[in-house]
C-alpha positions as CSV (number, residue, x, y, z in Angstrom):
1,G,0.0,0.0,0.0
2,V,0.9,3.6,0.4
3,V,3.4,4.7,3.0
4,D,1.7,7.5,4.9
5,E,2.3,9.5,8.2
6,G,0.8,6.6,10.2
7,D,3.5,4.3,8.8
8,R,6.4,6.7,9.5
9,R,9.8,5.3,10.3
10,V,13.0,7.2,10.7
11,F,16.0,6.0,8.7
12,D,19.6,7.1,8.2
13,D,21.1,7.8,4.8
14,R,21.8,4.1,4.3
15,G,18.2,3.1,4.9
16,G,18.7,1.8,8.5
17,Q,16.4,2.6,11.4
18,V,18.2,5.1,13.7
19,G,15.8,5.8,16.6
20,I,12.5,7.0,17.8
21,T,11.3,10.5,19.0
22,L,11.0,11.5,22.7
23,R,7.3,11.6,22.3
24,E,7.2,8.0,21.0
25,A,9.3,6.9,23.9
26,L,7.0,8.4,26.5
27,E,3.8,7.2,24.8
28,D,4.7,3.9,23.0
29,V,7.3,2.6,25.5
30,L,6.1,4.0,28.8
31,G,2.4,4.0,27.8
32,L,1.8,7.5,28.9
33,V,-1.1,9.7,27.5
34,R,0.0,13.1,26.2
35,Y,-1.9,16.2,27.2
36,D,-1.5,19.8,26.2
37,E,-1.2,21.7,29.5
38,D,-2.8,24.8,28.0
39,A,-5.7,22.9,26.5
40,T,-6.1,20.4,29.3
41,P,-4.6,21.7,32.6
42,S,-3.3,19.0,34.9
43,S,-5.7,20.3,37.6
44,T,-8.7,19.0,35.6
45,L,-7.4,15.4,35.6
46,N,-8.2,12.8,38.2
47,V,-5.6,10.7,40.0
48,V,-5.7,7.8,37.6
49,E,-5.4,10.1,34.6
50,L,-2.4,12.0,36.2
51,E,-0.5,8.8,37.0
52,N,-0.8,7.6,33.4
53,S,0.0,10.7,31.5
54,Y,2.4,13.6,30.8
55,S,1.8,17.1,29.6
56,I,3.7,19.6,27.5
57,K,3.7,23.3,26.9
58,T,4.7,25.1,23.8
59,F,7.1,28.1,24.1
60,E,8.0,30.0,21.0
61,G,7.3,26.9,18.8
62,T,9.2,24.4,21.0
63,S,7.4,21.7,23.0
64,V,8.6,21.8,26.6
65,L,8.0,19.0,29.1
66,W,5.7,20.3,31.9
67,R,4.5,17.2,33.8
68,I,5.2,13.5,34.1
69,R,2.6,11.6,36.1
70,S,1.8,13.7,39.2
71,V,5.1,15.7,39.3
72,E,4.8,19.0,37.5
73,N,6.7,22.2,37.1
74,G,6.0,25.0,39.5
75,G,5.1,27.5,36.9
76,G,8.0,29.7,37.9
77,T,7.4,29.5,41.6
78,A,8.9,26.1,42.4
79,L,12.7,25.7,42.7
80,R,12.7,22.5,40.5
81,N,11.4,21.8,37.0
82,W,11.4,19.0,34.5
83,E,14.5,19.3,32.3
84,V,16.1,17.4,29.5
85,I,19.7,16.8,30.5
86,G,22.3,15.8,28.0
87,T,26.1,15.5,28.0
88,A,26.3,19.3,27.8
89,G,23.9,20.1,30.7
90,I,20.3,21.2,30.5
91,D,19.0,21.3,26.9
92,R,16.0,23.6,26.4
93,T,16.2,23.4,22.6
94,I,14.9,19.9,22.3
95,D,11.4,19.4,20.6
96,F,9.6,16.3,21.9
97,D,8.0,15.7,18.5
98,S,11.2,15.8,16.4
99,R,14.1,14.9,18.7
100,L,15.3,11.4,17.9
101,L,16.7,9.0,20.5
102,R,19.7,7.0,19.4
103,T,21.5,4.2,21.2
104,E,24.5,6.3,21.8
105,D,22.5,9.3,23.2
106,G,22.9,10.2,26.8
107,I,19.6,12.0,27.6
108,T,18.0,12.2,31.0
109,L,14.6,13.5,32.0
110,A,15.1,14.9,35.5
111,F,13.2,17.0,38.0
112,V,16.0,19.5,39.0
113,Q,16.7,23.0,40.2
114,D,18.4,25.7,38.0
115,A,17.6,28.9,39.9
116,D,19.9,31.2,37.8
117,G,18.7,29.6,34.5
118,D,22.2,29.0,33.2
119,R,21.4,25.4,32.2
120,V,23.6,24.0,35.0
121,T,21.8,22.1,37.6
122,A,22.1,23.2,41.2
123,R,23.6,19.9,42.2
124,W,26.3,20.2,39.5
125,E,27.0,23.8,40.5
126,Y,27.5,22.7,44.1
127,L,29.9,19.9,43.0
128,M,31.9,22.4,40.9
129,G,32.0,25.0,43.7
130,C,29.7,27.5,41.9
131,S,26.5,29.3,42.9
132,D,23.1,28.4,41.5
133,Q,22.1,32.0,42.1
134,L,24.7,33.5,39.7
135,V,25.2,32.9,36.0
136,D,28.8,33.9,36.3
137,T,29.9,32.9,39.8
138,D,33.5,34.1,39.7
139,G,32.7,37.2,37.7
140,D,35.4,36.5,35.1
141,G,33.2,37.2,32.1
142,L,32.6,33.5,31.3
143,S,29.3,31.9,32.4
144,D,29.3,28.9,34.7
145,Y,27.9,26.9,31.8
146,D,30.7,27.9,29.4
147,E,33.3,27.1,32.0
148,I,31.8,23.7,32.9
149,Y,30.6,22.4,29.6
150,V,32.1,24.5,26.7
151,G,35.7,25.4,27.6
152,W,38.0,25.9,24.7
153,E,40.8,24.1,22.8
154,V,44.4,24.7,23.6
155,V,46.6,24.2,20.5
156,L,50.3,23.5,21.0
157,P,53.0,22.5,18.5
158,T,52.8,19.0,20.0
159,G,49.1,18.7,19.8
160,S,45.8,20.0,21.1
161,Y,43.4,19.3,24.0
162,Q,40.2,20.7,25.6
163,V,40.3,22.7,28.8
164,Y,37.6,23.7,31.3
165,P,38.4,26.4,33.8
166,S,37.0,26.7,37.3
167,C,33.7,28.4,37.6
168,A,34.6,29.3,41.2
169,R,37.8,31.3,40.6
170,A,38.4,34.0,38.1
171,D,42.0,33.0,37.6
172,S,42.0,29.2,37.9
173,D,45.8,28.7,37.7
174,L,46.7,32.0,39.6
175,D,49.1,33.1,36.9
176,G,47.9,36.6,36.8
177,L,45.7,36.2,33.7
178,T,41.9,35.8,34.2
179,D,40.2,32.8,32.6
180,R,38.4,35.2,30.2
181,Q,41.8,36.5,29.1
182,E,43.2,32.9,28.7
183,S,40.1,32.0,26.6
184,V,40.9,34.8,24.2
185,L,44.6,33.9,24.1
186,G,43.8,30.2,23.9
187,T,46.1,29.3,26.8
188,D,45.5,26.7,29.5
189,P,43.6,28.2,32.4
190,L,44.7,25.4,34.6
191,R,48.5,25.7,33.9
192,A,50.4,28.8,34.8
193,D,52.9,27.9,32.0
194,T,50.9,26.5,29.2
195,D,53.8,25.6,26.8
196,G,56.1,24.5,29.6
197,D,59.0,26.6,28.6
198,G,59.8,27.8,32.1
199,I,58.1,31.3,31.6
200,S,54.6,31.8,32.9
201,D,51.8,32.8,30.5
202,F,51.5,36.1,32.3
203,D,55.1,37.0,31.8
204,E,55.1,35.9,28.1
205,I,52.1,38.2,27.5
206,R,53.0,41.1,29.8
207,G,56.7,41.0,29.2
208,Y,59.9,40.0,31.0
209,R,63.5,41.2,30.9
210,I,66.6,39.6,29.7
211,T,70.2,40.9,29.8
212,L,71.5,39.8,26.5
213,R,74.9,38.1,26.6
214,F,75.8,39.1,23.0
215,G,74.3,42.5,22.8
216,I,71.0,43.7,21.2
217,D,70.5,42.4,17.6
218,P,69.9,45.2,15.1
219,D,66.8,43.3,13.9
220,A,65.2,43.2,17.4
221,G,61.7,44.6,17.7
222,I,58.0,43.7,18.0
223,D,56.5,41.8,15.1
224,E,53.4,43.6,13.9
225,D,51.6,40.4,12.9
226,T,52.2,38.3,16.1
227,G,52.9,41.0,18.7
228,F,56.0,39.0,19.8
229,G,59.5,40.4,20.1
230,C,62.1,42.1,22.3
231,V,62.6,45.8,22.7
232,P,65.5,47.7,24.4
233,V,64.9,49.0,28.0
234,A,65.8,52.6,28.1
235,G,68.8,53.4,30.4
236,L,70.0,49.8,30.7
237,T,72.8,48.3,28.6
238,D,71.9,45.2,26.7
239,V,68.6,44.8,28.6
240,V,65.5,44.0,26.6
241,E,61.8,43.5,27.4
242,C,60.5,40.4,25.6
243,Y,57.0,39.3,24.7
244,T,56.8,35.6,23.5
245,D,54.3,33.1,22.5
246,P,52.7,31.3,25.5
247,L,51.5,28.5,23.2
248,D,55.0,27.8,21.8
249,P,57.9,26.9,24.0
250,D,60.3,28.0,21.2
251,T,58.9,31.3,19.9
252,D,61.7,31.9,17.4
253,G,62.1,28.2,16.4
254,D,65.9,28.1,17.0
255,T,65.7,24.9,19.1
256,L,66.3,26.8,22.4
257,S,63.2,27.1,24.6
258,D,62.1,30.6,25.6
259,G,63.0,29.8,29.2
260,D,66.5,28.6,28.2
261,E,67.1,31.7,26.2
262,R,66.2,33.9,29.1
263,R,68.6,31.9,31.3
264,L,71.4,31.9,28.8
265,G,70.9,35.6,27.8
266,T,69.9,35.2,24.2
267,D,66.9,36.7,22.3
268,P,63.9,34.3,22.4
269,T,62.4,36.0,19.3
270,I,65.4,35.9,17.0
271,R,67.0,32.7,15.7
272,D,70.3,33.0,17.6
273,G,70.6,29.5,19.0
274,D,73.9,29.0,17.2
275,R,75.4,31.4,19.7
276,A,74.7,28.8,22.4
277,L,75.9,25.6,20.9
278,D,76.6,22.5,23.0
279,N,79.5,20.7,21.4
280,D,79.6,17.7,23.7
281,G,75.8,17.4,24.1
282,D,76.0,17.4,27.9
283,G,73.2,19.8,28.4
284,L,75.5,22.8,29.0
285,V,76.0,25.3,26.2
286,N,79.7,26.0,25.4
287,F,79.9,29.4,27.1
288,E,78.4,28.0,30.3
289,E,81.3,25.5,30.4
290,T,84.1,28.0,29.6
291,E,82.7,30.6,32.0
292,G,82.4,28.0,34.8
293,W,80.6,28.4,38.1
294,T,81.3,29.0,41.8
295,V,82.0,26.0,43.9
296,T,81.8,26.0,47.7
297,Y,82.4,23.1,50.1
298,Y,83.2,22.5,53.8
299,A,86.6,21.2,54.8
300,V,87.2,18.6,57.6
301,S,86.2,20.0,61.0
302,T,88.9,21.0,63.4
303,V,86.6,21.3,66.5
304,P,84.3,18.4,67.4
305,G,80.7,19.2,66.4
306,V,81.6,22.4,64.6
307,Q,81.3,22.7,60.8
308,G,84.7,22.8,59.0
309,A,85.9,25.9,57.2
310,L,84.0,27.0,54.1
311,V,86.1,26.8,51.0
312,T,85.0,28.9,48.0
313,C,86.4,28.6,44.4
314,T,85.4,30.8,41.5
315,P,86.6,30.8,37.9
316,T,88.8,33.8,38.7
317,S,89.8,33.0,42.3
318,F,90.6,29.3,42.8
319,A,93.9,29.1,44.8
320,T,92.1,26.9,47.5
321,C,91.0,24.4,44.8
322,G,94.1,24.5,42.7
323,V,92.2,24.6,39.4
324,A,89.5,26.9,38.1
325,P,85.9,25.4,38.2
326,T,85.3,25.5,34.5
327,S,84.5,22.5,32.2
328,D,85.6,21.4,28.8
329,P,82.9,22.2,26.2
330,N,84.2,19.2,24.1
331,R,84.0,16.6,27.0
332,A,80.7,15.7,28.6
333,D,82.6,14.6,31.8
334,T,85.6,16.8,32.1
335,D,87.2,15.2,35.2
336,G,86.2,11.7,34.2
337,D,84.6,11.0,37.6
338,G,81.4,9.5,36.2
339,V,79.3,12.5,37.0
340,P,78.4,14.5,33.8
341,D,79.4,18.2,33.7
342,A,75.7,19.3,33.6
343,I,75.0,17.3,36.8
344,E,78.2,18.8,38.4
345,K,76.9,22.3,37.7
346,L,73.4,21.4,39.0
347,L,74.9,20.0,42.3
348,G,77.5,22.7,42.6
349,L,80.5,20.3,42.1
350,H,83.9,21.1,40.7
351,P,84.0,19.8,37.1
352,R,87.8,19.4,37.0
353,L,88.2,17.7,40.4
354,A,86.9,14.1,40.7
355,D,86.7,14.6,44.5
356,T,85.3,18.2,45.0
357,D,85.6,18.3,48.8
358,G,88.9,16.3,48.9
359,D,87.5,13.9,51.5
360,G,88.9,10.8,49.8
361,L,85.6,9.8,48.2
362,S,85.0,10.7,44.5
363,D,82.0,12.7,43.6
364,F,80.6,9.6,41.9
365,E,80.9,7.7,45.1
366,E,79.0,10.4,47.0
367,V,76.1,10.7,44.5
368,R,74.0,8.1,42.8
369,Y,72.0,8.0,39.5
370,V,68.5,6.8,39.9
371,P,67.7,4.6,36.9
372,G,64.5,5.4,35.0
373,T,64.1,8.8,36.6
374,D,66.9,10.8,34.9
375,T,67.8,12.2,38.3
376,W,70.7,12.0,40.8
377,E,70.5,11.7,44.5
378,L,73.0,12.2,47.4
379,V,74.6,9.1,49.0
380,Y,76.9,11.2,51.2
381,D,77.7,14.9,50.6
382,P,80.2,15.7,47.9
383,L,80.4,19.3,49.3
384,D,81.2,18.4,52.9
385,A,84.5,16.6,53.6
386,D,83.3,15.7,57.1
387,I,79.6,15.3,57.3
388,D,79.4,14.5,61.0
389,N,82.1,17.0,62.0
390,D,84.1,14.4,63.9
391,L,87.6,15.5,62.8
392,R,87.8,12.7,60.2
393,S,87.2,12.9,56.5
394,D,84.3,10.9,55.1
395,G,86.8,8.9,52.9
396,D,89.0,8.0,55.9
397,E,86.1,6.8,57.9
398,L,84.9,4.5,55.0
399,K,88.3,3.4,53.7
400,K,90.9,3.7,56.5
401,P,90.3,1.5,59.6
402,I,91.4,2.3,63.1
403,T,93.7,-0.5,64.4
404,V,93.0,-1.1,68.1
405,R,95.8,-2.6,70.2
406,I,94.7,-3.5,73.7
407,V,97.6,-4.6,76.0
408,G,97.6,-8.4,76.1
409,E,95.2,-8.9,73.2
410,A,95.5,-9.4,69.4
411,P,95.1,-6.1,67.5
412,Y,92.0,-5.7,65.3
413,D,90.6,-3.1,62.8
414,V,87.4,-1.2,63.0
415,F,85.8,1.4,60.7
416,S,84.0,4.5,62.0
417,D,80.7,5.8,60.6
418,P,81.0,9.0,58.4
419,L,77.4,9.9,59.3
420,V,77.7,9.5,63.1
421,A,80.3,11.5,65.1
422,D,80.2,9.4,68.3
423,A,78.5,6.1,67.7
424,D,79.5,4.6,71.1
425,L,78.4,7.8,73.0
426,D,81.6,7.8,75.1
427,G,82.2,11.5,74.6
428,L,85.0,11.1,72.0
429,V,84.2,11.8,68.4
430,D,85.7,9.4,65.8
431,G,88.7,11.6,65.0
432,Q,89.7,11.7,68.7
433,E,89.3,7.9,68.9
434,F,91.5,7.6,65.8
435,T,94.2,9.7,67.6
436,A,93.9,7.7,70.8
437,G,93.7,4.3,69.0
438,T,90.5,3.4,70.7
439,D,87.5,1.6,69.3
440,P,84.8,4.1,68.0
441,T,82.1,1.5,68.5
442,K,82.9,0.7,72.2
443,F,82.2,3.1,75.1
444,D,85.1,1.5,77.1
445,T,87.6,-0.1,74.7
446,D,89.7,-1.9,77.3
447,G,86.7,-2.9,79.5
448,D,88.2,-1.6,82.7
449,G,85.0,0.3,83.7
450,T,86.3,3.7,82.8
451,S,85.1,5.3,79.5
452,D,87.6,6.1,76.8
453,A,86.8,9.8,77.1
454,I,87.8,9.9,80.8
455,E,91.0,8.0,80.2
456,V,92.0,10.2,77.3
457,A,91.2,13.4,79.2
458,R,93.5,12.2,82.1
459,N,96.4,11.9,79.7
460,L,95.8,15.4,78.4
461,D,95.5,17.3,81.8
462,A,98.4,18.7,83.8
463,D,98.3,15.9,86.4
464,T,100.8,13.2,85.4
465,T,99.9,10.9,88.3
466,N,96.4,10.0,86.9
467,N,97.3,8.9,83.4
468,T,95.4,5.6,83.0
469,N,95.7,3.9,79.6
470,P,92.4,3.5,77.5
471,L,94.1,0.5,75.8
472,E,95.0,-1.3,79.0
473,P,92.7,-2.5,81.9
474,D,93.6,-0.2,84.8
475,Q,91.9,1.9,87.4
476,L,92.6,5.2,89.1
477,I,92.0,4.8,92.8
478,R,92.2,6.9,95.9
479,L,93.6,5.4,99.1
480,A,93.0,7.2,102.3
481,Y,94.6,6.1,105.7
482,D,92.8,7.6,108.7
483,G,93.7,7.1,112.4
484,R,92.3,7.8,115.9
485,G,93.3,7.1,119.5
486,V,91.2,4.7,121.6
487,P,90.2,5.8,125.1
488,F,90.2,3.2,127.9
489,T,88.2,2.7,131.0
490,N,89.9,5.4,132.9
491,G,88.9,7.9,130.2
492,N,92.4,8.4,129.0
493,I,93.7,7.9,125.6
494,C,96.5,5.5,126.2
495,G,96.7,4.8,129.9
496,A,98.0,7.2,132.4
497,L,97.6,10.4,130.5
498,P,94.9,12.8,131.8
499,A,91.4,12.1,130.6
500,G,90.7,13.2,127.0
501,T,94.4,14.0,126.3
502,P,95.4,13.4,122.7
503,V,98.4,11.2,122.1
504,R,101.0,11.5,119.4
505,Y,101.6,8.3,117.3
506,T,104.2,7.6,114.7
507,G,104.1,4.8,112.2
508,L,104.7,3.6,108.6
509,L,102.0,3.2,105.9
510,S,102.3,1.4,102.5
511,F,100.4,-0.9,100.2
512,S,101.3,-3.4,97.5
513,V,99.7,-5.5,94.8
514,N,100.6,-9.2,95.0
515,A,103.4,-8.4,97.4
516,V,104.9,-5.9,94.9
517,A,105.1,-2.5,96.5
518,V,103.5,0.2,94.3
519,D,104.4,3.1,96.7
520,P,107.2,3.8,99.1
521,T,106.5,3.6,102.8
522,Y,105.1,6.7,104.3
523,S,105.9,7.8,107.8
524,F,103.2,9.4,109.8
525,D,103.5,11.4,113.0
526,K,100.1,12.6,114.2
527,V,98.5,13.8,117.3
528,L,95.3,11.7,117.5
529,G,92.1,12.2,119.5
530,V,89.0,10.1,119.6
531,N,87.9,11.1,116.1
532,Y,89.5,9.9,112.9
533,V,92.0,12.2,111.2
534,N,93.6,11.7,107.9
535,L,97.1,10.2,108.1
536,D,97.7,10.3,104.3
537,T,95.8,10.1,101.0
538,W,97.2,8.7,97.8
539,T,95.9,8.7,94.2
540,R,97.4,5.7,92.4
541,I,96.8,3.5,89.4
542,Y,95.7,-0.1,89.9
543,R,96.8,-1.7,86.6
544,G,95.7,-5.1,85.5
545,G,98.8,-5.6,83.3
546,A,100.9,-6.3,86.4
547,I,98.5,-8.8,87.9
548,P,98.9,-12.5,87.2
549,A,95.9,-14.5,85.8
550,S,95.4,-16.2,89.2
551,G,93.9,-12.9,90.6
552,S,95.2,-9.9,92.4
553,V,95.4,-8.8,96.0
554,L,95.7,-5.2,97.2
555,R,97.5,-5.5,100.6
556,A,97.8,-2.7,103.2
557,Y,100.6,-2.4,105.7
558,V,101.0,-0.4,108.9
559,V,104.2,-0.6,111.0
560,G,103.7,1.1,114.3
561,T,106.0,2.1,117.1
562,A,107.9,-0.5,118.9
563,V,105.1,-0.9,121.5
564,L,102.3,-1.3,119.0
565,A,101.4,-4.4,117.0
566,D,101.6,-4.1,113.2
567,F,99.0,-5.2,110.6
568,N,99.6,-6.7,107.2
569,E,96.4,-7.8,105.5
570,N,94.8,-8.4,102.2
571,V,92.2,-5.7,101.4
572,V,90.8,-6.6,98.0
573,S,91.1,-9.8,96.0
574,A,90.0,-10.0,92.3
575,A,89.2,-13.4,90.8
576,A,89.7,-12.3,87.2
577,P,92.9,-11.0,85.5
578,F,91.4,-7.5,85.9
579,A,88.2,-6.5,87.6
580,P,87.3,-2.9,88.5
581,L,87.6,-2.3,92.2
582,P,84.5,-1.4,94.3
583,V,84.5,1.2,97.0
584,T,86.2,-0.6,100.0
585,Q,86.7,0.3,103.6
586,K,88.4,-1.6,106.4
587,E,89.5,-0.9,109.9
588,W,92.2,-2.4,112.1
589,R,93.0,-1.9,115.8
590,L,96.6,-1.9,117.0
591,Q,97.2,-2.3,120.7
592,E,100.0,-2.4,123.2
593,N,100.4,-5.2,125.7
594,G,100.0,-4.4,129.3
595,S,97.4,-3.0,131.8
596,N,97.6,0.6,130.5
597,A,98.0,-0.5,126.9
598,C,97.5,2.2,124.2
599,A,95.4,1.4,121.2
600,L,95.2,2.9,117.7
601,D,92.4,2.5,115.1
602,I,93.6,2.6,111.5
603,R,91.0,2.9,108.7
604,L,91.7,2.4,105.0
605,T,89.2,3.6,102.4
606,I,89.7,2.7,98.7
607,T,87.6,4.7,96.2
608,P,87.8,4.2,92.5
609,I,87.9,7.4,90.5
């Protein structure tokens, strides 16, 4: 038969069916009856008719959805209305009778709020940080809708991409240009430096200064067509104000980026890249290598815990380094230390010294290349010869051991830590331990109970009687002999003398270790009462090296007058070849024979120091 309006199908240009209209979807698929809101107001329908129908209104020839089932627009008074939402927000241009639905379409019928009528739902404005009460929340001249859904294309020499600025901030990337200005320029509102040349979009448009290394080119000036170029700054020699393309990292196309030209002092708008050649391809142009750079490093410390002297070398003043810090433009690694010249400049190293700080470690040993990252990181510090300020260079700590020779034991080697000044916390930094020959990992190298720091200090002070050896088990001790007279029943001290009368005593004091005298005998002549008075105090060294393995005995002697008994007793006995002495005190009573015998108390106190 005849194909008429009732048999209408929608086909593409190849004759295939491509979709149905919105009206057909609501009526044929959902089974809803259509009403014209003006002809049949929703208020005239009963509940059943409302729940099985929808209505439209026509505005300026376009059918607009007014109601679905019992939910209808508020006629301008309600906050929410039925809207057709597509991939670009609310679409009020869709005609229900003609808009086709295709499988790839993303169309939603939603009951939403759009108080400012900018076609962005209130929910979406909230998520984006915008206001549903303002068409242009940030006041940058671009509507919220344009910033969220439209944006613009950024075209760079390497390709193009779409950008969408923030509707909540007038200058999304805070580069000094508003999003409106960036939309006109075609720059990226989310990147302060769109072309990545090291110069911000703001500076490229508003201008930046360069001091030209080779003087101002006669052809310098602003290009009338592009607006790019460099112009001399009045009153300043070889200084120009430059305006470059924020969408091209190399405005003049001479293979040097605009940022590199500013750094090197060449004109970014004139092809002068040949003036900055890099013969060895190390990333430094020739004149950077021949002009060199300043190198500063710290020498080995001379005071524990205090940074060593600062050494500075410049291309014109380099006596402290011995050679000028300049590199060879024809060798990528001038000093052959494994660190390229460009990295040496980046890190402030000396390109002609394999060991910049002279600590015995090459620069290559103190830094490390990180594979796959094109970066270098520090292992130690190539600009500090003594990282921990312990009087030893880092190289010596890692490569030169300290040989420890304890009396009676086999010598052994030990390395100190270049990152820790005093690993054993004995009060001596590693350089001091090296000088003393002590173990930097042991608080008390010889194990005699006295720290290395105390024993070293004794050898450095003015007192020559207290010099214990940090490499031999020994101990500084104080021996104090005290004496007193003993009263008898008649109240006298020693017999027939008046009560309370002090008596003069004479005698000899000494002590020995294993019957070997370590001090001469001391004669005492004291007037003694009932209270102890000091007869003599000695400070002496108790040294394990003179003690046999069977143990040691400290023996005290007193030889009295002819009428007093003597004592000769062991005071301390050590079971090991050497054991630190404890605090020891012992008393003896010496007494005459006879009815009016005199008596003398002797007290010996041994105190380790």
